[in-house]
C-alpha positions as CSV (number, residue, x, y, z in Angstrom):
1,X,260.5,137.1,-48.1
2,X,261.7,137.8,-44.5
3,X,262.6,134.9,-41.7
4,X,259.1,134.2,-39.6
5,X,259.8,134.6,-36.0
6,X,256.9,133.2,-33.5
7,X,257.0,134.2,-29.6
8,X,257.1,131.6,-27.8
9,X,255.9,132.3,-24.2
10,X,255.4,131.0,-20.6
11,X,253.1,132.7,-18.7
12,X,251.7,131.6,-15.4
13,X,248.8,133.8,-14.4
14,X,246.2,135.5,-16.6
15,X,247.5,139.2,-15.7
16,X,250.9,137.7,-17.3
17,X,249.7,136.1,-20.8
18,X,247.1,139.3,-21.2
19,X,250.2,141.5,-20.8
20,X,252.0,139.1,-23.4
21,X,248.8,139.1,-25.8
22,X,249.3,143.2,-25.7
23,X,252.6,143.4,-26.1
24,X,252.3,141.4,-29.4
25,X,248.9,143.9,-30.5
26,X,251.5,147.1,-29.3
27,X,254.5,145.4,-31.9
28,X,252.0,144.5,-34.9
29,X,250.3,148.6,-34.5
30,X,253.7,149.4,-35.0
31,X,254.3,147.9,-38.5
32,X,252.7,150.6,-40.8
33,X,251.6,147.9,-43.3
34,X,249.1,147.2,-40.8
35,X,247.2,150.3,-40.7
36,X,247.2,150.5,-44.3
37,X,245.8,147.1,-44.4
38,X,243.2,148.3,-42.0
39,X,242.1,151.4,-43.8
40,X,242.1,149.8,-47.2
41,X,239.7,147.1,-45.7
42,X,236.9,149.5,-44.6
43,X,238.0,152.3,-47.3
44,X,237.3,149.1,-50.0
45,X,240.2,150.0,-51.8
46,X,241.1,146.6,-53.5
47,X,242.6,145.1,-56.7
48,X,240.7,142.3,-58.3
49,X,242.7,139.6,-59.2
50,X,241.7,136.5,-61.4
51,X,241.0,133.6,-59.2
52,X,242.7,130.4,-60.9
53,X,240.1,127.8,-60.0
54,X,236.8,129.5,-60.5
55,X,238.3,131.9,-63.4
56,X,236.4,134.9,-61.4
57,X,237.6,138.0,-60.9
58,X,237.9,138.4,-56.6
59,X,238.9,141.5,-54.8
60,X,242.4,141.2,-53.2
61,X,244.5,143.6,-50.7
62,X,247.8,143.3,-50.4
63,X,250.6,143.7,-47.7
64,X,253.8,142.6,-47.0
65,X,254.5,141.6,-50.7
66,X,251.9,139.0,-50.3
67,X,247.9,139.5,-51.5
68,X,245.1,138.5,-49.2
69,X,241.3,137.6,-50.5
70,X,239.3,140.7,-49.3
71,X,235.5,140.8,-48.4
72,X,232.8,141.3,-51.2
73,X,230.7,143.9,-50.9
74,X,229.8,147.9,-51.0
75,X,232.3,150.4,-49.7
76,X,232.0,151.5,-46.1
77,X,230.2,155.1,-45.9
78,X,232.1,157.3,-43.4
79,X,231.6,156.6,-39.8
80,X,229.7,153.7,-40.3
81,X,231.1,151.6,-37.5
82,X,229.4,148.4,-38.0
83,X,230.0,148.0,-41.7
84,X,234.1,148.5,-40.6
85,X,233.4,145.8,-38.2
86,X,232.0,143.4,-40.8
87,X,234.8,144.0,-43.1
88,X,237.5,143.3,-40.9
89,X,235.4,140.5,-39.6
90,X,235.4,139.1,-43.0
91,X,238.6,139.6,-43.8
92,X,240.1,137.5,-40.8
93,X,237.4,134.6,-41.4
94,X,239.3,135.1,-45.0
95,X,242.1,134.6,-44.2
96,X,243.2,133.0,-40.9
97,X,241.9,129.3,-40.1
98,X,242.0,128.7,-36.7
99,X,244.6,126.4,-35.8
100,X,246.0,124.8,-32.0
101,X,249.4,125.8,-30.9
102,X,251.7,122.9,-30.8
103,X,251.7,121.0,-28.0
104,X,252.8,122.2,-24.6
105,X,253.9,125.7,-26.4
106,X,251.8,128.9,-26.2
107,X,253.1,131.0,-29.2
108,X,252.3,134.8,-29.9
109,X,252.0,136.4,-33.6
110,X,251.9,139.4,-35.2
111,X,249.1,140.1,-38.0
112,X,252.0,140.1,-40.3
113,X,253.1,136.9,-39.1
114,X,249.7,135.4,-39.0
115,X,248.7,136.5,-42.6
116,X,251.9,135.2,-43.9
117,X,251.4,131.8,-42.2
118,X,247.7,132.1,-42.3
119,X,246.5,130.3,-39.3
120,X,246.6,131.2,-35.5
121,X,244.9,130.4,-32.2
122,X,242.6,132.2,-30.5
123,X,245.1,134.7,-28.6
124,X,246.2,135.2,-32.5
125,X,242.8,135.9,-33.6
126,X,242.4,138.5,-30.7
127,X,245.6,140.1,-31.5
128,X,244.5,140.4,-35.3
129,X,241.1,141.9,-34.7
130,X,242.4,144.3,-32.0
131,X,245.7,145.6,-34.7
132,X,242.8,146.2,-37.0
133,X,240.2,147.6,-34.8
134,X,242.4,150.0,-33.2
135,X,243.9,151.1,-36.5
136,X,240.8,152.8,-37.4
137,X,239.4,154.1,-34.0
138,X,237.8,151.2,-32.2
139,X,238.5,150.6,-28.7
140,X,239.1,146.6,-28.3
141,X,239.0,144.6,-24.9
142,X,239.8,140.7,-24.8
143,X,237.4,138.9,-23.3
144,X,238.3,135.7,-21.1
145,X,235.7,132.9,-20.1
146,X,235.3,129.7,-18.5
147,X,232.4,127.4,-18.8
148,X,230.5,125.9,-16.4
149,X,231.9,122.9,-16.3
150,X,234.7,124.2,-15.2
151,X,234.5,127.7,-13.7
152,X,238.1,127.8,-12.4
153,X,240.1,127.6,-16.2
154,X,240.1,130.0,-18.3
155,X,240.1,128.1,-21.6
156,X,239.3,130.5,-24.2
157,X,239.9,134.5,-25.0
158,X,238.2,136.8,-27.8
159,X,238.0,140.3,-28.8
160,X,234.9,142.5,-28.3
161,X,234.5,145.4,-29.8
162,X,233.0,148.7,-28.3
163,X,230.2,150.7,-30.4
164,X,229.9,153.6,-30.7
165,X,233.4,154.2,-31.8
166,X,234.0,157.6,-29.6
167,X,232.2,156.4,-26.2
168,X,231.2,152.5,-25.8
169,X,228.0,151.9,-24.4
170,X,227.6,148.1,-26.0
171,X,230.6,145.3,-26.5
172,X,229.9,143.1,-29.5
173,X,231.8,139.6,-29.2
174,X,233.8,138.5,-32.3
175,X,234.7,135.2,-31.6
176,X,236.0,133.8,-34.8
177,X,237.4,130.6,-33.9
178,X,233.7,129.1,-33.9
179,X,232.3,127.6,-36.7
180,X,229.1,129.5,-37.8
181,X,228.9,132.2,-36.0
182,X,228.7,135.9,-36.4
183,X,230.1,139.6,-35.0
184,X,227.9,138.9,-32.0
185,X,227.5,135.5,-31.2
186,X,229.2,134.6,-28.4
187,X,229.4,130.5,-26.2
188,X,226.3,130.0,-24.2
189,X,228.2,127.9,-21.5
190,X,230.3,130.6,-20.5
191,X,231.0,129.9,-16.4
192,X,232.7,133.1,-15.5
193,X,234.6,135.9,-17.8
194,X,237.0,138.8,-17.3
195,X,237.6,141.6,-19.7
196,X,241.2,143.7,-20.3
197,X,241.4,146.6,-22.5
198,X,244.0,146.2,-25.3
């Protein structure tokens, strides 16, 4: 396996932080395996492997020499954007655990690194969703929020996917960092927010 490299960076402003995030999305999208993975997820091009714990056949997709859990369910019909968002959501939730960055460090991982390590923070989750969704034609923005308790501090980021695909008029939050959330759920205590095109 090739060495896994995390990109550590310091940003002094919100705009610098978003620019770092954008650069990692671009880097992730240059990797052809990330495009093949996104297409496999929405087309249902899965393999089936026997789960060692349950003995049942489970759907998997392969990328970077590793098998990842794939979302179960019917194959998305052509141009079924809602289904495509759900498949990508399910894949991210199945394969990337929310974890904090190291204390005093802010790391930015490509999609490949996060999947091979199995975890990332809210920046990484945003990069993962943006990479996979943009590869299959969606527009994505990053929403940065503060809370009502401290509206001056930007504390969280998550992606918003635009629907319909060609000319978005509706933006769906995809915050997979909170247990029990599904596409469309959003934290109720938002103080302020800013959206940034990815």
